[in-house]
C-alpha positions in Angstrom: 4.9 -0.2 31.0 4.5 -3.0 33.2 5.2 -6.6 31.8 2.4 -8.0 32.1 0.4 -5.8 30.5 -1.9 -6.8 27.9 -1.3 -4.1 24.6 -4.2 -2.7 22.3 -3.7 -2.2 19.0 -6.5 -0.6 16.9 -6.6 -2.6 13.8 -6.6 -5.4 11.9 -4.1 -4.8 8.2 -0.7 -6.2 7.8 0.1 -3.9 10.3 -1.7 -4.4 13.2 -1.5 -8.1 12.9 2.2 -8.1 11.8 3.3 -5.8 15.0 0.8 -8.2 17.2 2.7 -11.2 16.4 6.4 -10.2 16.9 4.3 -8.8 20.3 2.9 -11.4 21.4 6.3 -13.7 20.2 7.9 -12.1 22.5 5.8 -13.0 25.4 3.1 -10.1 25.3 -0.3 -10.1 25.8 -2.0 -8.9 22.8 -5.7 -7.7 22.4 -6.5 -6.4 18.4 -9.3 -4.4 17.9 -10.8 -4.4 14.8 -14.3 -1.9 14.1 -14.6 -4.4 10.9 -16.4 -8.0 11.3 -13.8 -9.8 9.1 -10.1 -8.8 8.2 -8.9 -7.6 4.8 -12.7 -5.2 4.6 -11.7 -2.9 2.4 -10.3 -5.6 -0.4 -12.3 -7.9 -2.8 -9.9 -11.0 -3.2 -8.0 -8.8 -6.0 -5.1 -9.4 -7.1 -1.4 -6.7 -5.5 1.7 -7.0 -6.1 4.3 -6.8 -2.9 7.1 -5.1 -4.4 10.4 -6.2 -3.8 12.5 -3.1 -5.4 13.1 -1.1 -2.3 15.6 -3.3 -0.6 18.3 -5.7 -1.7 17.1 -7.7 0.6 14.4 -10.4 -0.5 11.0 -9.3 1.4 10.0 -12.5 1.2 13.7 -13.2 3.3 12.2 -9.9 5.4 9.2 -11.3 6.6 11.2 -14.4 7.2 13.8 -12.8 9.3 10.7 -11.1 11.1 9.2 -14.1 12.7 6.2 -14.1 10.0 5.9 -16.6 7.4 5.0 -16.4 3.2 1.8 -19.1 4.1 -0.3 -16.8 2.1 -0.7 -17.4 -1.7 2.2 -15.7 -3.7 3.5 -15.7 -6.6 6.8 -13.9 -8.4 7.1 -11.5 -11.5 10.5 -11.1 -13.1 9.0 -9.4 -16.2 5.7 -7.7 -17.4 5.3 -5.0 -20.2 4.7 -1.2 -19.6 3.1 1.2 -22.2 4.0 4.6 -22.1 1.1 7.4 -23.3 1.1 7.2 -26.6 0.6 3.5 -26.5 4.5 1.7 -27.3 4.7 -1.0 -25.1 8.1 -2.0 -23.4 9.5 -5.3 -22.3 10.6 -5.0 -18.3 12.9 -7.9 -16.6 14.9 -8.6 -13.2 17.0 -10.9 -11.9 15.0 -11.6 -9.3 11.1 -10.7 -8.4 10.1 -7.5 -9.4 6.9 -8.0 -6.4 4.8 -11.7 -5.4 1.5 -11.0 -7.0 -0.9 -11.7 -3.7 -4.5 -11.0 -2.5 -6.4 -8.7 -0.5 -9.3 -9.4 1.7 -11.0 -12.2 3.8 -10.9 -15.8 1.8 -8.4 -18.6 1.7 -4.9 -18.5 0.5 -6.0 -14.0 1.0 -2.0 -11.8 2.8 -5.4 -10.5 6.1 -6.5 -13.9 6.3 -2.8 -15.9 6.2 -1.6 -12.6 8.7 -4.8 -13.3 10.4 -3.8 -16.7 11.7 -0.8 -16.4 12.6 -1.7 -13.6 14.9 -4.1 -16.4 16.4 -1.2 -19.2 16.7 0.8 -16.7 18.7 -2.3 -16.2 21.1 -3.2 -13.3 20.2 -7.0 -12.4 20.7 -8.5 -10.0 17.8 -12.3 -8.5 18.7 -14.5 -8.7 15.9 -16.8 -5.5 15.5 -14.7 -3.3 18.3 -14.3 0.4 16.6 -12.0 2.0 19.4 -13.7 5.7 19.7 -11.1 6.6 22.2 -7.4 5.0 23.3 -5.2 5.6 26.2 -4.3 1.9 26.5 -0.1 0.8 26.0 -0.7 -0.4 22.7 -0.5 0.9 18.4 -3.0 2.4 16.3 -2.8 0.6 13.1 -6.3 1.4 11.3 -5.6 2.2 7.5 -5.6 5.3 5.7 -7.5 8.6 7.5 -7.5 10.3 3.9 -8.0 9.4 0.3 -4.3 10.3 -1.7 -4.5 7.9 -4.5 -8.0 5.6 -5.3 -7.9 2.5 -7.3 -11.3 1.4 -9.0 -12.0 -1.6 -11.6 -13.5 -4.8 -11.5 -11.9 -9.1 -10.6 -12.7 -11.7 -13.2 -12.5 -14.8 -14.7 -10.0 -14.9 -17.7 -8.6 -18.1 -20.5 -5.6 -14.7 -20.6 -1.8 -16.6 -20.0 -0.4 -15.1 -17.3 1.1 -11.9 -17.1 1.8 -8.0 -15.3 0.8 -5.1 -17.8 1.2 -1.5 -17.0 -0.1 1.8 -18.4 0.2 5.0 -17.7 -1.6 7.9 -19.3 -4.0 10.7 -18.2 -7.2 9.3 -19.5 -6.6 6.1 -18.5 -5.0 6.9 -14.4 -4.9 11.1 -14.0 -1.8 11.3 -12.4 -1.2 7.3 -12.1 -1.7 4.1 -13.9 -3.3 1.7 -15.3 -2.9 -2.1 -14.5 -3.7 -5.9 -15.6 -2.7 -8.9 -13.7 -3.3 -12.6 -14.9 -2.6 -15.5 -12.6 -4.5 -18.8 -13.2 -7.0 -17.9 -14.7 -8.5 -14.8 -12.7 -7.6 -11.4 -13.1 -7.9 -7.8 -11.6 -8.0 -4.5 -13.7 -7.6 -1.0 -12.4 -6.8 2.7 -13.1 -5.2 3.6 -10.5 -5.6 7.6 -9.6 -4.2 9.9 -8.0 -7.1 13.5 -8.8 -9.7 13.0 -10.5 -11.8 11.0 -8.8 -15.4 12.5 -10.0 -14.8 10.8 -13.3 -13.7 7.2 -12.2 -16.1 4.7 -13.9 -14.6 7.1 -17.1 -10.6 5.8 -16.5 -11.7 2.3 -15.6 -13.7 2.1 -19.2 -10.2 4.1 -20.8 -8.1 1.8 -19.1 -10.4 -1.1 -19.5 -11.2 -0.9 -23.5 -6.7 0.2 -23.7 -6.0 -3.5 -22.4 -8.3 -5.3 -24.4 -6.6 -3.2 -27.4 -3.2 -3.5 -26.4 -3.3 -6.3 -23.7 -5.8 -9.2 -25.4 -8.4 -8.7 -22.5 -10.9 -11.1 -21.7 -13.1 -10.9 -19.1 -15.0 -13.5 -17.6 -18.2 -12.5 -14.9 -16.2 -9.4 -13.9 -16.9 -7.7 -10.5 -16.8 -4.6 -9.6 -14.3 -3.6 -6.3 -12.6 -0.2 -5.5 -10.0 0.8 -3.0 -8.5 4.3 -1.4 -4.9 5.0 0.3 -3.0 7.1 1.6 0.9 9.1 1.9 2.3 11.0 4.0 5.4 12.0 6.0 4.9 12.0 9.2 6.7 13.6 11.9 7.3 11.5 14.1 5.0 8.4 13.8 3.9 8.4 17.3 0.1 10.1 18.5 1.0 10.4 22.4 2.9 7.4 23.5 0.9 5.7 21.0 3.3 4.4 18.3 1.2 4.8 13.8 2.0 1.9 12.2 0.8 1.3 8.4 -1.2 3.7 6.1 -2.8 5.5 9.8 0.6 7.1 9.8 0.5 7.6 6.2 3.0 5.0 5.3 2.8 4.0 1.8 4.6 5.0 -1.7 4.2 8.5 -2.7 5.1 7.0 -6.6 3.1 3.8 -7.3 1.4 3.9 -4.0 3.2 0.4 -3.2 2.2 0.1 0.8 2.3 -3.6 1.8 5.9 -3.8 2.6 6.3 -0.5 4.3 2.6 -1.6 6.3 4.1 -4.7 7.9 7.4 -3.4 8.1 6.2 -0.7 10.3 4.4 -3.0 12.5 7.1 -5.3 13.3 9.7 -2.4 13.6 7.0 -1.0 16.3 6.8 -4.0 18.2 10.2 -4.3 18.4 10.5 -0.7 20.0 8.0 -2.0 23.1 9.5 -5.3 23.2 13.0 -3.3 23.8 12.0 0.2 24.8 13.5 1.6 21.6 13.1 4.4 20.4 10.2 4.0 17.2 11.2 7.2 15.6 14.5 6.6 15.3 13.6 3.5 13.9 11.1 3.8 11.2 13.1 6.8 10.2 15.8 5.1 9.9 15.1 2.4 8.0 12.2 3.6 5.9 12.6 7.6 6.0 14.5 7.6 3.2 12.6 5.1 1.0 9.2 7.3 2.2 10.9 10.6 1.6 12.8 10.0 -2.0 9.1 8.4 -2.8 7.6 11.7 -2.3 9.9 13.4 -4.2 9.5 10.8 -7.7 6.2 11.8 -6.7 6.9 15.7 -7.5 9.1 15.2 -9.7 6.4 12.5 -11.8 3.8 15.1 -11.9 6.5 17.7 -13.5 8.3 15.5 -16.2 5.4 15.3 -19.2 4.6 12.3 -21.3 8.7 12.9 -22.6 9.7 12.1 -19.3 7.2 9.3 -18.4 9.0 8.0 -22.5 12.6 8.0 -20.7 11.7 6.5 -17.4 9.6 3.8 -19.1 13.3 2.7 -21.9 15.7 3.5 -18.5 13.5 0.5 -17.2 13.3 -2.0 -20.2 17.0 -1.7 -21.3 18.8 -2.2 -17.6 17.8 -4.6 -15.3 14.1 -3.3 -14.0 14.9 -3.7 -10.1 17.7 -2.1 -9.9 16.4 0.8 -12.1 13.6 1.1 -8.7 16.6 0.8 -6.3 18.7 3.8 -7.4 15.1 4.9 -7.5 14.0 4.5 -4.0 17.7 6.1 -3.3 17.6 9.8 -1.1 21.0 10.5 -3.7 21.8 15.0 -2.6 19.9 15.7 -5.6 16.7 14.3 -3.8 17.2 15.8 -0.8 17.5 19.2 -2.2 14.2 18.9 -3.6 12.7 17.7 -1.7 11.4 20.8 0.6 9.7 21.6 -3.1 8.2 18.5 -3.3 7.5 17.9 0.5 5.3 21.8 1.1 3.6 20.2 -2.6 2.5 16.6 -0.7 2.6 17.7 2.7 -0.7 16.6 3.8 -3.1 14.0 2.2 -4.4 14.8 -0.6 -8.5 15.2 -1.0 -9.4 15.4 -4.7 -10.9 18.7 -5.6 -12.4 18.2 -8.3 -14.9 15.6 -6.7 -17.2 17.3 -4.2 -18.9 14.6 -2.5 -22.2 15.2 -3.8 -24.3 12.9 -5.3 -21.0 10.7 -6.4 -20.1 7.8 -6.9 -16.5 7.8 -5.4 -14.6 5.0 -4.4 -13.5 7.4 -1.8 -17.2 7.7 -0.7 -19.0 4.6 -0.8 -17.1 3.8 2.1 -18.3 5.4 4.4 -17.3 6.5 7.3 -13.7 6.7 8.0 -12.7 9.4 11.3 -10.1 8.9 13.1 -9.2 6.7 16.5 -6.7 8.5 19.0 -6.7 9.9 22.2 -7.9 13.5 21.0 -9.5 15.8 18.1 -5.8 16.8 17.0 -4.5 13.4 15.9 -3.4 14.7 12.4 -0.9 17.9 13.2 1.4 15.0 16.4 1.5 12.2 13.7 
């Protein structure tokens, strides 16, 4: 690749924009192609968490080291309340923030708008409404999730509740996953995060909100519905031909809890650094992200096997120790996790398509998002990634 060549990035999510920022500051001309008319089009100003436990390095310091400013609205949470399937509550705490609360979408102060501003300030050209059907030029694929392995649905609202974070486990409120309630500064997000049972998402959302009303004092004013989806998988190389694939386009998301922002940004940074230096992208992401991604696959498998007893044990462990340390150890690729990884990978070899929904006359979050076609250089993108 000539040093003066333009690098094209397909997708203006956190992974694509982080990649663009690093490339532009490295002296490359960068054009980002986004087929929607704005950044953060899949989100609705809802609260999300930027996890801070998979590494000893604080995630904000990680961003700073990559040259990405944390100039989006963010608030550290070092504690919260977890409910087991029997509705018993546990207070969990960390010696440092467990996660940073931020907002997603196109509004002022969101992660997405902040990264867009940083990219433009670095000289990146961002073209909205520009859908790429084929891609043979030098560049990076960052077009977001291709399938729905997990969905989150719920409401954004105003409230007089005190700030806080609550998480609840149980099949009725979130099959295979968890429900969450996040409140900060008179605004809140409540949702059911489901790994199956998509067809009955409305029932699970209602059950989750009823649960939080009864056990956390949920109060909502002016609620607005929202929904989102994600995918996870462990790719072979995260390359399509000569193109690095980053973020959820590659499947870089925690398989247990669905946290993916940190992996997305990091993978975009790694792809940019490899394009600038000629380093091997596959080796870089496998070295820096591979262990936690593999551990996440095992954790998801164990989550399904543990049942309610296992969930209660996990809740007690989180509550009686530093929760950040417990979570960090859960993403170590120990000898045990290496041994069971082949079994877990067999179960989650491909992104899930929920068998409970025929997607005919349904109201699934997944279906409501419309076109989910892949962007690629050929028709075998999923196999080659």
